[in-house]
N, C-alpha and C positions, 0 to 999 in steps of 0.2 A: 472720629471716623472720616469725616469729610476732609479734614486737614491731611490725613495720611494716605487715603485710598489710592490716589493717582501715583503714589510712590512705591506701592507694592510691586515687587519684581519677581519674575519667574526665574528660578535657579535651574530647575531640571524637570523634565517629564520622562517618566519610565513607562513604556508600553512594550508588549511583545513585538519583536521584529521578525515577521514571517520570512524575510530573505535570509536571516541568520538561523532561526529556530525552526523553520518549516511552518506550514499552515496549522492553525489551531484545529483540533479535532472536536467534534461534537462531544460534549460531556467533559472536556478538559477544563481545568481550573487555572486561571492565570491572575497575575498581580499587575495592577496599575498604580502609579504613584506620581505625585506632583510635589515639588519642593519650592516653597515660596519664601522670599524675604519679606516679612510682614511689617518691618520697621518697628513702630511703637505699638502695634496691635498684637494680640495673642490669638492662639488657635480658636479660642472661644468667640472671637469677633468675626471670624471668616469661615464661611462654608465653601466646600469644593464639591463639584459633581462632574461626572463624565456622562455625556449625552451621546447615544448611538442613534443613527438614523440612515435613511436612504437619501442619497445626494442626487439632485437634478439641477442642471444649469449652475454649477458651482455653489449650490446652497442646499443645506439639509432641509428637504421639503417635508419629510415624514419622520417624526421622532418615534423611535421604536422602544427605547428604554432610557431611563435616567437613574444613575446609581450614585449615591453619596459616598464620598471618601471620608475617612475618619483620620483625625490627627494621630500620627504614629510617634513622631519624635519632635521635640521643640527645644532648640538650643540657641539662646540669644537672638530671638527674632526670626531665625531660620527654622521654618516648620515644614515637616514632611507629612503629607497626607497619603493614605493608602486604602485600596479596596481589593478584595479577592472577588473575581468574577467567574461565573460558570458560563462556558460556551454552550448556550442552550439553543441557538439557532444556527443554521447553515447559511452560507452566502458571504458576500462582501459588503461590509458596512463602513460608513464614515463615522468618525467620532470627534468630539471636541470637549475640552474642559472649560467649565465656567466657575467663577468665584463670585460670592455675594456676601453682603454683611449679615451677621447674625447677632442678635442681642434681644434679651427679654423685653426691652422697651420698644422693639420694632414688631408690631403685630403682623405685618405683612412684608415680604421681601421687596415689594414694589414701593414701599414707603420712600425710599431714596432710589434715584436712578444710578445705581452703582454696580450693576452686574457687569463683569468683565469676562471676556473670552480669552482663553489661553491657547 
């Protein structure tokens, strides 16, 4: 994990584009996705989440929701993670994706300082 972590690369992020698709409406369901090149790791080694929050001073000050993405496709180290999200709140929110190591031998996410923001 430690040897490969810094070499994980972001291939693609998929989120709704309000300028192209229009604003999301309350109750709409939409899909988000992240594609990563995990190098020598598998999808079982890496967790992905999307964090929604209210932004102040260029920083998410208040976390409103954290949603886990699940591995969808894995081909030769390139792994796509995906989640379906219900638009349950109105307003304008900031979001960010983060990745972290997962392994049954790690009792806590904080065991290694390896969380990365995408």
